[in-house]
C-alpha positions, 0 to 999 in steps of 0.5 A: 216821520214828521212831515214838514208843512209847506207853503209856496208863498214862503219861497217865492222871491219877494221881487217875483211875488210883486212883479206883474208878468209881461203881457204879449199881444198873443196873451191879450188876444188868444184865438189867433187861429181864427180868420182874423186880420192881425195888426196887433203885434207888429208882425210882418203880414206876408205869409212864411209859415213863421211870420206870426208869433207862436202861442206863448202858452203852447196850448195844443202841445200842452193839451196833448201832454195833458192827455198822455200824462194825465196831468192838467195843463195848468200843471205843465210849463214848457221851456227851451230845453230842461235847462230853461225850466231849471233856470226859471226855478232858480230865478223864482225861488233863490234870492242871490246871494243869500239862498243856497241849494243842495245837489248830489254829485255825481250828477248833472252839471247844469245844476252847478252851472245855474247856481253859479249863474244865479249867484246861489251857493251850491252845497254838494252832498256826495252820493253814497257808494251805492249812488244813493243820497245820504239823508243824514248829511243832507239834513246836516247840510240844509239850513233855513236858506236852503231852497232847492234840492236837486235829484236826478233819477235815473241819475246822470252819469251813473244811470241809477234810479234813486230809491223811491223810499229815500225820495219819499223821506226827502219829500216829507222832511226837506224844508224846501223844494224837491226837484226831481229831473226825470230826463231818462225815466222812459227807459226805467222800469219805474213810475214817474213822480208826476203820479205823486204831484198832488201828494207833495206840494213841494215837488217839481218834476222835469222831463224832456223830449230829448231822449226817449222821443228823439227830439234833442234838436228842438230843445223842449223841456217839460215842468210838472208841478202844482198849479201854484208853482207853475203860475209862478214860473209862468210869471217870469218865463220869456213870452215866446220861449217855445218857437213855432217850429219846435211846437209843430215838431213836438206835436207831430212826434207825439202822435207816433206813440207806437213808433216811440214805444218801439224805438224805446223797446229797441234801445232797451234791448240793445242795452241788454246785448251791450251789457252782456258783451262788455263783460267780455272786455278785459280792461273793463273793471266794473259795469254799473247798474243802469236804468237809463239809455247809457252805461257807465263803465270803470276801465283800467285807464279812461284817458287811454281807452277814450283816445283809443275809441276816438282813433277808431271813430267812436265818441264816448264821454270820459266822466273821470272828473266827476265825484266817485267816477274815477276812470270811467266812461259813459256809453250811450246806447246806439243803433244795432250796427253802431253797438256791434262796431263798438263791441268789435273795437272794444274787443280788439283794443290793445292792453 
């Protein structure tokens, strides 16, 4: 294996490389927690708890994440959900309409949406029958204008981890930036790829507080990468992209490490119970291996079963339109009572 030499300077869009970032009032005066009279940012002076601009670099929140993940704060960027993080990656490294990216369907649909939004060609390389990347096809599909490769692991909608040896091969041989989306990593029996950031300068890892941490409503995504990549992304991010309420909620939730672990264990245990129960449902043809907090199942007629569940007050996701996912439903793991109701209804649905 010949490892590809990687220089981030060769991937930054020329206009981004030249630009100077916007400097907000809170960037210029950072100690805004001190007892000062703030007359610099044209804020309303009357206290509402949110009358002041938030910390544009989210220092307190990043410090907590740094300690918990053992990653320096200068290798962390926060976004308004992972979608903003992904969009920033496009904006920093892909020149429209010249460059292209590679995605691996079936996978998270926002990669394609963001490619279209940024006028970047999306070259799709289907996963194989085991829902793993096809290395030969990726190699053939990539060219000198291929800037990004998106890997969702555990994958959505399949729920399956991408094999570590395949990812290592891609990190060593792909001539661009490899973005590993780990939205569901907390549910998997596997190490995060943030452990390998120092080994691979072309690696970006995205995570979220939406799933295992129960904070989907505050929209907080996390990007871990080299200091060089984080510096570029910080240059182009909106100055106050993470509002004060989001920062406060995240900081409070991250203190409850034991509760988060217990909730995680509970969901994993519920998933095992649900997996065993699904085997007994006649119209379910296949249950796919899952390392996430959801289960993908193949049924006899996805539209029919989706409608039946809806009539009984249960909303699942019909994933039949996705590549390699004909007649499939994706079921998120709920509470114990929700899962029991789901099982009861599934077993009583008519053929």
